[in-house]
C-alpha positions as a printed NumPy array, in Angstrom:
array([[ 67.102, 119.607, 129.829],
       [ 65.449, 116.452, 131.234],
       [ 63.528, 116.495, 134.489],
       [ 65.43 , 116.312, 137.768],
       [ 64.315, 115.938, 141.354],
       [ 66.97 , 115.464, 144.028],
       [ 67.45 , 118.826, 145.738],
       [ 66.919, 118.923, 149.511],
       [ 67.21 , 122.306, 151.219],
       [ 67.226, 122.181, 155.025],
       [ 67.005, 124.998, 157.495],
       [ 69.411, 123.562, 160.071],
       [ 70.411, 120.075, 159.014],
       [ 68.929, 116.693, 159.858],
       [ 68.748, 116.668, 163.661],
       [ 66.581, 118.866, 165.851],
       [ 68.415, 121.438, 167.945],
       [ 71.769, 119.901, 166.915],
       [ 71.124, 116.841, 169.126],
       [ 71.943, 113.473, 167.564],
       [ 69.214, 111.702, 169.56 ],
       [ 66.545, 113.899, 167.92 ],
       [ 66.527, 112.942, 164.226],
       [ 64.28 , 114.792, 161.789],
       [ 63.19 , 111.519, 160.246],
       [ 61.124, 112.814, 157.31 ],
       [ 64.178, 114.74 , 156.09 ],
       [ 66.537, 111.807, 156.69 ],
       [ 64.209, 109.378, 154.949],
       [ 63.771, 111.71 , 151.981],
       [ 67.555, 111.971, 151.635],
       [ 67.811, 108.178, 151.66 ],
       [ 65.183, 107.939, 148.943],
       [ 66.977, 110.535, 146.832],
       [ 70.282, 108.693, 147.123],
       [ 68.682, 105.426, 146.078],
       [ 71.202, 103.428, 148.08 ],
       [ 72.057, 102.737, 151.727],
       [ 73.717, 105.613, 153.583],
       [ 76.702, 103.326, 154.156],
       [ 77.42 , 103.325, 150.413],
       [ 76.795, 107.003, 149.652],
       [ 79.739, 109.222, 148.674],
       [ 79.328, 112.85 , 149.704],
       [ 81.241, 115.966, 148.66 ],
       [ 80.998, 118.092, 151.805],
       [ 81.517, 121.813, 151.241],
       [ 81.929, 124.148, 154.265],
       [ 83.02 , 127.12 , 152.122],
       [ 80.197, 129.379, 153.359],
       [ 81.711, 129.275, 156.86 ],
       [ 85.382, 129.545, 155.906],
       [ 85.703, 133.263, 156.668],
       [ 85.694, 132.284, 160.334],
       [ 87.98 , 129.33 , 161.064],
       [ 86.364, 128.479, 164.407],
       [ 82.873, 128.602, 162.938],
       [ 83.953, 126.506, 159.965],
       [ 85.409, 123.861, 162.265],
       [ 82.253, 123.798, 164.406],
       [ 79.858, 123.534, 161.454],
       [ 81.994, 120.933, 159.701],
       [ 82.215, 118.788, 162.815],
       [ 78.517, 119.03 , 163.673],
       [ 77.121, 118.357, 160.214],
       [ 79.668, 115.65 , 159.477],
       [ 78.647, 113.938, 162.726],
       [ 75.043, 114.063, 161.545],
       [ 76.003, 112.198, 158.392],
       [ 77.948, 109.637, 160.41 ],
       [ 74.982, 109.191, 162.742],
       [ 72.824, 108.322, 159.727],
       [ 75.276, 105.56 , 158.866],
       [ 77.536, 107.195, 156.296],
       [ 81.156, 106.093, 156.355],
       [ 84.009, 108.497, 157.226],
       [ 85.961, 107.466, 154.132],
       [ 82.993, 108.336, 151.917],
       [ 82.776, 111.964, 153.106],
       [ 85.193, 114.281, 151.286],
       [ 85.563, 117.805, 152.704],
       [ 86.348, 120.418, 150.047],
       [ 86.721, 124.194, 150.297],
       [ 85.883, 125.535, 146.816],
       [ 89.083, 126.772, 145.149],
       [ 88.719, 125.716, 141.517],
       [ 91.025, 122.726, 141.887],
       [ 88.42 , 119.955, 141.751],
       [ 87.797, 118.71 , 138.187],
       [ 84.252, 118.218, 136.97 ],
       [ 84.749, 114.472, 136.473],
       [ 85.807, 114.109, 140.121],
       [ 82.714, 115.98 , 141.312],
       [ 80.411, 113.853, 139.162],
       [ 81.747, 110.709, 140.847],
       [ 79.984, 111.685, 144.09 ],
       [ 76.388, 110.78 , 144.939],
       [ 75.655, 114.041, 146.757],
       [ 76.988, 117.544, 147.322],
       [ 76.333, 119.053, 150.75 ],
       [ 76.694, 122.848, 151.115],
       [ 76.82 , 123.92 , 154.781],
       [ 75.707, 127.132, 156.433],
       [ 77.649, 130.357, 156.813],
       [ 77.791, 133.487, 154.654],
       [ 75.684, 133.035, 151.523],
       [ 77.206, 135.972, 149.672],
       [ 80.728, 134.682, 150.281],
       [ 79.707, 131.194, 149.159],
       [ 78.017, 132.493, 146.   ],
       [ 81.062, 134.608, 145.13 ],
       [ 83.417, 131.629, 145.435],
       [ 81.062, 129.411, 143.437],
       [ 80.862, 131.954, 140.598],
       [ 84.543, 132.924, 140.485],
       [ 85.73 , 129.321, 140.29 ],
       [ 83.135, 128.199, 137.744],
       [ 81.811, 125.718, 140.271],
       [ 78.246, 126.921, 139.629],
       [ 78.237, 125.265, 136.19 ],
       [ 79.536, 122.006, 137.681],
       [ 76.864, 122.041, 140.397],
       [ 74.083, 122.619, 137.877],
       [ 75.321, 119.735, 135.739],
       [ 75.429, 117.627, 138.894],
       [ 71.82 , 118.495, 139.779],
       [ 70.525, 118.139, 136.224],
       [ 72.121, 114.67 , 136.146],
       [ 69.716, 113.788, 138.987],
       [ 72.411, 113.601, 141.61 ],
       [ 71.655, 114.905, 145.098],
       [ 72.113, 118.511, 146.219],
       [ 71.809, 119.069, 149.972],
       [ 71.845, 122.491, 151.559],
       [ 71.823, 123.759, 155.117],
       [ 71.032, 127.44 , 155.813],
       [ 73.371, 129.386, 153.483],
       [ 73.889, 126.267, 151.408],
       [ 70.133, 126.11 , 150.933],
       [ 69.773, 129.794, 150.121],
       [ 72.355, 129.402, 147.353],
       [ 69.707, 127.419, 145.461],
       [ 67.534, 130.534, 144.983],
       [ 67.911, 132.71 , 141.909],
       [ 68.153, 135.818, 144.112],
       [ 68.758, 135.202, 147.812],
       [ 68.457, 138.828, 148.939],
       [ 65.296, 138.016, 150.898],
       [ 66.204, 140.352, 153.769],
       [ 66.48 , 143.453, 151.591],
       [ 70.197, 143.933, 152.207],
       [ 71.915, 146.802, 150.356],
       [ 73.251, 145.644, 147.012],
       [ 76.604, 146.636, 145.594],
       [ 75.452, 144.829, 142.453],
       [ 72.649, 142.376, 141.642],
       [ 75.311, 139.754, 140.979],
       [ 76.23 , 139.791, 144.673],
       [ 72.994, 137.956, 145.529],
       [ 72.858, 135.739, 142.457],
       [ 72.293, 132.079, 143.271],
       [ 71.911, 128.895, 141.268],
       [ 68.254, 129.388, 140.363],
       [ 67.208, 125.835, 141.246],
       [ 63.978, 126.795, 143.024],
       [ 61.235, 129.069, 141.723],
       [ 60.518, 130.571, 145.125],
       [ 61.985, 132.709, 147.87 ],
       [ 62.525, 131.484, 151.412],
       [ 63.9  , 132.77 , 154.681],
       [ 65.718, 130.443, 157.08 ],
       [ 65.733, 130.216, 160.889],
       [ 62.243, 131.7  , 161.303],
       [ 60.321, 131.541, 164.555],
       [ 57.213, 129.305, 164.598],
       [ 54.206, 131.212, 163.332],
       [ 56.217, 133.592, 161.141],
       [ 53.932, 134.401, 158.194],
       [ 55.051, 133.926, 154.614],
       [ 55.581, 137.241, 152.843],
       [ 53.434, 138.387, 149.937],
       [ 55.678, 141.142, 148.551],
       [ 57.851, 138.86 , 146.378],
       [ 57.241, 138.076, 142.704],
       [ 57.369, 134.356, 143.55 ],
       [ 56.028, 132.339, 146.524],
       [ 57.808, 132.892, 149.832],
       [ 58.34 , 130.335, 152.614],
       [ 59.299, 131.15 , 156.208],
       [ 61.349, 128.046, 157.014],
       [ 61.866, 126.84 , 160.584],
       [ 64.635, 124.792, 162.183],
       [ 62.834, 121.46 , 161.757],
       [ 61.839, 121.959, 158.136],
       [ 63.202, 121.468, 154.645],
       [ 62.256, 121.951, 151.024],
       [ 62.247, 119.203, 148.439],
       [ 62.877, 120.765, 145.031],
       [ 62.36 , 119.22 , 141.603],
       [ 62.247, 120.578, 138.073],
       [ 58.48 , 120.609, 138.481],
       [ 58.267, 122.603, 141.703],
       [ 58.839, 122.254, 145.438],
       [ 57.187, 121.091, 148.634],
       [ 57.757, 121.848, 152.304],
       [ 58.786, 118.888, 154.461],
       [ 58.024, 118.954, 158.164],
       [ 60.964, 117.356, 159.912],
       [ 58.911, 116.248, 162.906],
       [ 55.982, 113.919, 162.328],
       [ 53.702, 112.175, 164.757],
       [ 54.713, 108.543, 165.192],
       [ 52.087, 107.561, 167.733],
       [ 49.413, 104.914, 167.371],
       [ 45.731, 105.885, 167.516],
       [ 44.199, 105.101, 170.9  ],
       [ 41.62 , 102.865, 169.232],
       [ 44.247, 100.332, 168.132],
       [ 44.029,  98.291, 171.373],
       [ 40.246,  98.072, 171.162],
       [ 40.535,  97.02 , 167.538],
       [ 42.943,  94.197, 168.426],
       [ 40.523,  93.046, 171.129],
       [ 37.665,  92.969, 168.616],
       [ 39.923,  91.238, 166.104],
       [ 40.509,  88.391, 168.558],
       [ 36.752,  87.8  , 168.558],
       [ 36.175,  88.289, 164.844],
       [ 39.387,  87.224, 163.088],
       [ 37.788,  85.187, 160.315],
       [ 38.098,  84.937, 156.562],
       [ 34.518,  86.155, 156.234],
       [ 35.254,  89.337, 158.193],
       [ 38.727,  89.97 , 156.721],
       [ 37.756,  92.581, 154.137],
       [ 35.993,  94.654, 156.77 ],
       [ 38.833,  94.237, 159.26 ],
       [ 41.444,  95.281, 156.677],
       [ 40.131,  98.855, 156.605],
       [ 40.637,  99.407, 160.341],
       [ 43.864,  97.378, 160.399],
       [ 45.46 ,  99.65 , 157.81 ],
       [ 44.429, 102.845, 159.573],
       [ 45.106, 101.779, 163.159],
       [ 48.147,  99.503, 162.763],
       [ 49.776,  99.379, 159.318],
       [ 50.076, 103.129, 158.719],
       [ 51.327, 104.143, 162.207],
       [ 53.649, 101.109, 162.243],
       [ 55.253, 102.362, 159.016],
       [ 55.648, 105.814, 160.565],
       [ 57.373, 104.206, 163.538],
       [ 59.602, 102.206, 161.186],
       [ 60.607, 105.434, 159.404],
       [ 61.452, 107.006, 162.753],
       [ 63.523, 104.029, 163.949],
       [ 65.43 , 103.298, 160.749],
       [ 68.132, 105.986, 161.232],
       [ 68.755, 104.735, 164.784],
       [ 69.072, 101.124, 163.59 ],
       [ 71.338, 102.053, 160.676],
       [ 73.608, 103.93 , 163.098],
       [ 74.113, 100.749, 165.134],
       [ 75.328,  98.581, 162.251],
       [ 76.577,  99.237, 158.743],
       [ 75.261,  95.883, 157.51 ],
       [ 71.817,  95.793, 159.099],
       [ 68.888,  95.371, 156.713],
       [ 66.509,  98.352, 156.698],
       [ 64.246,  97.623, 153.721],
       [ 60.635,  97.854, 154.906],
       [ 59.636,  94.637, 153.131],
       [ 62.208,  92.803, 155.28 ],
       [ 61.545,  94.66 , 158.52 ],
       [ 57.872,  95.46 , 159.029],
       [ 55.115,  92.957, 159.763],
       [ 52.188,  92.725, 157.363],
       [ 48.565,  92.389, 158.424],
       [ 48.309,  88.808, 157.17 ],
       [ 49.058,  85.694, 159.208],
       [ 51.152,  82.86 , 157.853],
       [ 48.382,  80.508, 156.817],
       [ 50.654,  77.488, 157.245],
       [ 50.452,  77.964, 160.99 ],
       [ 47.271,  79.974, 161.504],
       [ 44.562,  78.871, 159.09 ],
       [ 41.697,  79.917, 161.332],
       [ 43.048,  83.441, 162.018],
       [ 43.93 ,  85.178, 158.727],
       [ 45.173,  88.454, 160.29 ],
       [ 47.981,  89.077, 162.784],
       [ 46.856,  90.107, 166.253],
       [ 50.254,  91.691, 166.959],
       [ 52.848,  93.749, 165.074],
       [ 56.607,  93.97 , 164.854],
       [ 59.613,  95.746, 163.35 ],
       [ 62.814,  93.708, 162.998],
       [ 66.15 ,  95.022, 161.771],
       [ 68.425,  92.033, 161.107],
       [ 71.946,  91.512, 159.822],
       [ 72.381,  90.612, 156.177],
       [ 74.102,  87.543, 154.794],
       [ 73.576,  85.052, 157.631],
       [ 71.471,  81.867, 157.82 ],
       [ 71.822,  81.357, 161.58 ],
       [ 72.795,  83.414, 164.63 ],
       [ 71.296,  86.465, 162.949],
       [ 71.839,  89.478, 165.186],
       [ 69.176,  92.169, 165.143],
       [ 67.151,  94.9  , 166.836],
       [ 63.42 ,  94.57 , 167.31 ],
       [ 60.11 ,  96.074, 168.425],
       [ 57.042,  93.919, 169.169],
       [ 53.595,  95.051, 170.308],
       [ 50.27 ,  93.457, 171.084],
       [ 47.082,  94.76 , 172.649],
       [ 48.419,  95.139, 176.183],
       [ 52.221,  95.203, 176.083],
       [ 55.179,  96.098, 173.875],
       [ 58.873,  95.264, 174.012],
       [ 62.072,  96.184, 172.205],
       [ 65.732,  95.377, 172.321],
       [ 68.299,  92.973, 170.846],
       [ 67.686,  89.444, 169.588],
       [ 69.647,  86.711, 167.846],
       [ 67.378,  84.961, 165.366],
       [ 67.919,  81.259, 164.649],
       [ 70.372,  81.171, 167.539],
       [ 72.596,  78.072, 167.808],
       [ 74.628,  76.484, 170.571],
       [ 77.771,  77.018, 168.503],
       [ 76.973,  80.715, 168.131],
       [ 76.362,  81.032, 171.86 ],
       [ 79.712,  79.354, 172.45 ],
       [ 81.441,  81.957, 170.301],
       [ 79.73 ,  84.736, 172.24 ],
       [ 80.925,  83.216, 175.539],
       [ 84.463,  83.114, 174.146],
       [ 84.14 ,  86.772, 173.199],
       [ 82.914,  87.671, 176.68 ],
       [ 85.772,  85.847, 178.386],
       [ 88.3  ,  87.542, 176.113],
       [ 86.824,  91.029, 176.718],
       [ 85.324,  90.868, 180.194],
       [ 85.652,  94.508, 181.148],
       [ 84.263,  95.803, 177.869],
       [ 81.286,  93.441, 177.958],
       [ 80.658,  94.287, 181.623],
       [ 80.627,  98.008, 180.833],
       [ 78.202,  97.634, 177.944],
       [ 75.923,  95.246, 179.84 ],
       [ 75.806,  97.695, 182.741],
       [ 74.912, 100.515, 180.345],
       [ 72.07 ,  98.415, 178.944],
       [ 70.843,  97.679, 182.473],
       [ 70.836, 101.407, 183.228],
       [ 68.401, 101.847, 180.309],
       [ 65.964,  99.476, 182.007],
       [ 66.652,  96.492, 179.731],
       [ 67.221,  92.977, 181.024],
       [ 69.004,  89.84 , 179.82 ],
       [ 66.512,  87.008, 179.304],
       [ 66.685,  83.386, 178.136],
       [ 67.086,  79.85 , 179.439],
       [ 69.637,  79.299, 182.219],
       [ 71.746,  76.221, 182.828],
       [ 70.686,  74.241, 185.9  ],
       [ 74.098,  74.783, 187.504],
       [ 76.583,  77.644, 187.448],
       [ 79.114,  76.775, 184.767],
       [ 81.398,  79.694, 185.606],
       [ 81.877,  79.585, 189.399],
       [ 85.201,  81.428, 189.166],
       [ 83.597,  84.498, 187.564],
       [ 82.796,  87.04 , 190.284],
       [ 81.096,  89.671, 188.135],
       [ 77.368,  88.888, 188.329],
       [ 76.637,  90.974, 185.227],
       [ 78.974,  88.825, 183.135],
       [ 77.951,  85.573, 184.826],
       [ 74.277,  86.268, 184.091],
       [ 74.975,  86.126, 180.36 ],
       [ 77.58 ,  83.372, 180.38 ],
       [ 75.178,  80.961, 182.069],
       [ 72.436,  81.358, 179.45 ],
       [ 71.723,  78.588, 176.948],
       [ 70.408,  81.33 , 174.684],
       [ 69.474,  84.944, 175.333],
       [ 67.839,  88.136, 174.219],
       [ 67.899,  91.622, 175.721],
       [ 64.659,  93.489, 176.114],
       [ 62.546,  96.034, 177.87 ],
       [ 58.929,  95.018, 178.328],
       [ 56.314,  97.705, 178.962],
       [ 52.55 ,  98.057, 179.293],
       [ 50.791,  99.935, 176.512],
       [ 50.448, 103.468, 177.868],
       [ 50.391, 107.117, 176.85 ],
       [ 53.833, 107.012, 175.202],
       [ 52.467, 104.627, 172.555],
       [ 50.019, 107.28 , 171.405],
       [ 52.596, 110.023, 170.757],
       [ 56.177, 110.57 , 169.584],
       [ 57.446, 109.307, 172.93 ],
       [ 57.498, 105.702, 171.705],
       [ 59.842, 106.412, 168.778],
       [ 62.126, 108.509, 170.971],
       [ 62.195, 105.828, 173.68 ],
       [ 63.137, 103.035, 171.271],
       [ 65.646, 105.164, 169.336],
       [ 67.481, 105.961, 172.584],
       [ 67.481, 102.264, 173.497],
       [ 68.92 , 101.283, 170.108],
       [ 71.646, 103.892, 170.558],
       [ 72.369, 102.515, 174.036],
       [ 72.653,  98.976, 172.636],
       [ 75.195,  99.959, 169.983],
       [ 78.318,  99.045, 171.95 ],
       [ 77.011,  95.66 , 173.091],
       [ 75.592,  94.909, 169.651],
       [ 78.98 ,  95.436, 168.04 ],
       [ 80.747,  93.31 , 170.65 ],
       [ 78.346,  90.446, 170.006],
       [ 78.633,  90.899, 166.237],
       [ 82.421,  90.68 , 166.414],
       [ 82.157,  87.499, 168.522],
       [ 79.798,  85.801, 166.082]])
């Protein structure tokens, strides 16, 4: 058997406390890496069998976890729900990129898996380096023996799992629950925001919540950089730049990527295309070799002009985020105006929602009102722009130094989704 490494066992899925505005980004990002392709392209065999003894529970779990996958950017047509009954041929299963076993009754799930011969198919799937995802009972199925609570056995076979992980674990533990030492293998007390990455070589615990704040020293560093941004000092500056800007900026990128991907199926999320480097473009800044600002830009693929995107920019004193159109043209703006006039109520609703989030429409205005017959000021404000962007501009404060920044921007991206799609359809 060759090595394999794409098993992800979660305690409670990919969003904290079942709320879609609270992504567990380290788990989501690890799943993306395992798939090796954008979420939009991934085909998932979704198995709620563990919950099928209770129809209401099965419907609730299926809906919630399926919505999590959709929130990540997966497509409805790429998610196939299957209750294990022995009818699905091996070749059909192997055509999927991932199998997702939901929570429910582990013993019932294991019994169905064994009786239908699906266990052999799943092992072949895993050993072919395809992705196994578990949640609660679906995770526990991966153990060799999942009787971690000492339940009475009618037979050892009743608690027989797939044997993918050389460890025992207990799900839904309270914070601070100690790992047990009375098992023949390591034991993990897993909490709701955690997961286990399993490979043929072992396993590691993934914390679903990571700090995405910038160190407080970053502003002072940028101030010093303004005074000492020279080629001679670059090697020394690179050390602090990496620690204070590059590394936390990548953490922020990881936190924002699921929110951006949920806005558009075609938005580019590769870090090399999205995240600023520490180096200036020497064509325009020969005397200052390092950037004195930072940015993250998620932009649409396949366009040379009027490139719609979401962004975050930050300097020493202020940061902003929102929606931009890169390389915007007069023709593109004309198409957007046509779209607004054809869908006034929808645009007005989405623009009002954006305003409620504290974001504003900015950009050059015509000298005279070109739409005097339009009474809605929200619509008129956009129609009379030569070009525009939508942003919220803020002073650097405490939220920058903690997870609050990622949460703030993720909520804004989610709030921009409706307007973003209206503009995209107009362009």
